[in-house]
N, C-alpha and C positions, 0 to 999 in steps of 0.2 A: 291535860286534856286527859278524857275518862277514855278506859279501855270499853269499846264497847262489845267485845268478845263474850260470849257467854260463858260463866265460870264451868271449868270440869268436874266430872265426878273423881273423887278419888284414883279409883282404877286407870280412868284416863289420864289423870294428871301424873301417875308412877309410869304410862304407858310412853309420854311425852318426855319426862326424865331422862328414861331410858334411851329413847333415838336419839336425844341431844348431842352425847358423844360420838356414836358411830357416823351421824349426818354431818359434824364438824369436822371429823378425821378423814372424812371420804372428800371434803372440801365442800361442804354444802349442801350435796346432797347425795340419796340413797336410792337404790333400785328399789321398788316398791316388795319385791318378793325377800329381798336382804330385810327391810324395813321390818314385814310381816314376821321375819325368824327372830331377828332381835327381841320382838315384843313377845312371840311364844316363849322364848327362853325364859323370860323374866314371869310373864303374867297368864301362860298356858294357850296351847294352840288354840281352844275353842275360843277364847276371848279375843285373841289378836285382831282378826277383821273386824268384829266388832268396835275394838279400839280404834283402830285405823280410822273407822266409818265414824265415831264420833270426832276423833281430831279434826277428820276433814271435814265435816259438817260443821262444826263451830267456828272452823277458820284457823286451826291452828297450824297444819300442815295444809300443803296444796302439790297437785302434782304436773309435774312437765313432762308430758309422755309416760313414760313408766318410772321416772324417778321423783322420789320424795322430797321436797323442801320445806322447810321449819318456817313459820312466818316470823 
């Protein structure tokens, strides 16, 4: 089966990689504010919101209330 998701730009891929471990360690979901902080610590505060938007818009993460889950 082909992956139908749009490929990520390098910075967004880095952000997704940074999120994986904290999300897994938290039982599969992470509060949005915490996810923002995790990305900001690695990729910069200014980029964090834009990177979360890219990940969400391209289907790599989704929201359940204020929690982020990785697809």
